N, C-alpha and C positions, 0 to 999 in steps of 0.2 A: 504493499500499500504506500503510495508516494507520500513523503513527509511534507511536500510543498502544497499539497492540496488543502482547501479549507475544511474544517471539521463539519460533520454532518449530523443533524438531529432528524430522527424519524418521528413523525407525528401521527397519532391515531386518536379518534374519538370512539368511545365504545358504550354499549349497554347490552348486557346479556349476550356476549359474543363468544362464550367459552368454546363452543363447538368449532368455530373457525380460527380462533386466535392463535393457537400454537404454530400452525403452518405459516401464518402471517409473520409472527415474530421471529421464527427461524430464518425466514427469508431476508430479515433486516439485520442479521448478524454483522454485516459489513459496515453498518452505521456506527458512529461514535457515541450515540445517545438515542434512547427510545423514550418518548414521552406518550403516556396514555392518559387521556382525560376521560374519565368515566362518569356517566350521569345516572348512577343508581343501579348498577347491575345486582341481580339477585342470584346469579349463578356463580360459577367459579372464575369469572373474568379477571377480577382484581388479583386473586391469588396466583393465577396462571401468569399474568403480566409481571407481577413482582418476582416470581420464581425464575423468570428469564431475564431478570435484571433491568426491567423497565421502571421508570419513575412514574408512579401513578398519582394523579391529581383528581380529586372529586369536585365536580361542578354541576350545578343545576343546568338543565337543558335550556338552550337559548335559541334553537333553530340551527340548521346545519351551517350556514355561513358564519354566524357569530360564534358558534361553538368551535369551529375550526380555527377561526382567527384567535380566539382565546387560547386554544392549544398551541398555536404557533408562538404566541407571546411568552409561553412558559419555557420555550427551548433555551438552552444554553448558547447554542451556536446560531449564526445568522443564516446559514444554508439549511433549508428544511426540505424533507421529503414527506409528503402528506399521502397516506393511503388508508383504505378502510380495512376493517378487520377480516373481511371476506376476500381480501385481495393478497396476492403474493408477487414479489419481485423475481422475475426469472433470472437465471444465471447470466444470460447474455445481457439483460438490462442492468444487472449489478455492475458488471464490467464497464458498461457504457457510462453509467453515472460516475464511477470513479474516474474514468478517463476524462469525462467532461469537466469535472471539478478540478482536476489537475491542470486542464487547459486554461480555464478561467477567463473566457472571453465573452461571456454573456450573463444576463441576469435571471433567466428562467428557461426551462426545458420542458418540452411535451414529449409524450411517447404513447404508443398504441396500447389500448386496453383490450384484451381478448376475453370475451364473455362466454362462460359456460352455461348452456341452457338446455334443459331436457337431456342432460347426459352427454352433450357434445359441445366442444369449443367452436363457436361461430367464427367463420373466416370471411364473411361477406356481409352485405346488407347493413342493418342498423347495429349489428353486434360487433363489427370489426371494420376499420381500425379503432373506432371510438376514441379519437385523440383526447388525451388527458394531460393538462398542465398541472403537474404535481411537484415538481422540483424547482425551487426558486430561492433567491436571496431575499429574505424578508425586509431588508432595508430598501428594497426597490419594488416590492410586490406585496399583495395582501389578498385575503379572501373577501369576496363581496359579502354583504349582510343579508343576502336572500335566504328565506327560511327553507327553501328547497331549490334544487337546480342551481346551487351556488357555483361560483366560478372564481378563478384567480385573476386579479386585475394587476397589470404591470404598469408601473409609473411611466408616463410619457408614451403610452400605448405602443411600447416596443413589442416587436413580434418575438415569440419564444423560438429557440433553436429545437430541432427535432432529434431525438435519440432513437437508435434501433434497439430491438429487444422489446418484449411485451410485459405489460403488467397483467397478471392472470387473475381474472375475477371469477370466483366460484362460490356462490352463496349457499350452495348445498341445501336449498329450501324446496319444498313441494310447490307444485303449480298453484295450489290453493293459497299458500302463504305468499307466493309471488304476486298473485292477483290482489290479495288483501293489501299488500304494500303499495301496489300501483294505485289502488283506490284512495289510500291516504295521501300519496303524492299528488294525485290529480286535485284533491281537495285543497291541499296547501298551495298548489300552483294557481288555482282559481282564486283563492283568497288573496294571495299576493298580487295577482293581476288587477283585481278590483281595487285593492289598496293603492296601487300605483296609477289608478285612473284609467286603466285599459278597459276596453269594451269588446264585446264579441257580437258579430252579426250572424244572421241565419245562414248567409252564404258561407262565411268562415267555418261555421259548425258543420255544414254539409260537405264542403269541398276539402277541408284540411285532411280528413282521413284518406280520401282517394289520392290526393297529391303525395301524401306521405308513402302510400303503398307503391305508387308508380316509382318514386325516387329510390326506395330501399329494396323493393323486390325485383324491379326490372333494371333500373339504371345502375344500382349498386350490386347487382347480381345476387341478391338474397336467395333466389330460387336454388342456387348451387349448395345451400346449406340444408337442403331436404326439408322434412317436416319440422324439425326444431326451428329452422330459419323462418319458415312460413308462420308458425304460431307466434314466434317472437315479434315479427313485423306486424301481424294482425293485432296483437295486444297493443303495440305502440300506436297503431291507427285508432283503436278503440279508445285509448288514453286521450288522444287528440280530440276526438269527438266529445268524450265525457267532460274534459276540461272546459271546452267551449260551452257545453250545456250547463255546467256548474257555474260558470261566470254569469250566464244569462239568468239562472236561478237566483243567484245572490243579488243581481241587479233588480230582479222582479220583487224580491222580499224587501229590498231597500226602498223601492218605489211605494210599495204597500204601506211600509212603516212611516214614510214621509207624508202619505196621503190616506190617513185612516178613514 
């Protein structure tokens, strides 16, 4: 490991992630520090993190963006790698990260996230490459305060550099659990959109799923991922429709409350 490279802190936020956490933490052994911000796990998450040398900090849930930014602020080092408990850094990506840090000529890096769905790692469509900006110098970048679908914002709108190697995402959940999570996410996304003053038209609600399907199933070759790819894309299309429907539902309730 080159002595000249900046030290690196790995950042995770967790809640009841014991099933996925060991593999995640093992893939972060190349980092100089691991920070786990836990929001009230009732399983063995905290004990597992501590047993692997992570520094665990307890914090109430703030929403995804604010929680991740809080976690970044707890790091000892300015360079941070942010991943989720159900993700693993591949060996190739580990080497790329260390090489990039030693080079030291940019403020942020993105890499492909490879999603495992219905027992198969997707290589096309919406599931890959799923570009993720997760490695950055916190002096020049930060997480947005979005409650869901949070993103890293780089100062001066600088474009991130791209690394080879995949971040492997394997939630190991049932389809039922996946759908329940998507329902929560569409609710949060709709509430956030309304809070930001965004509106949804009937045309948007009707067309967005079809446009999404054409983009990911045909243009992005999602059909090459077989049945898992089709199901993954159809759920994404449904999410788009449901989010717009929920926006309109919230707006209707607001109008009714304003005009009783």
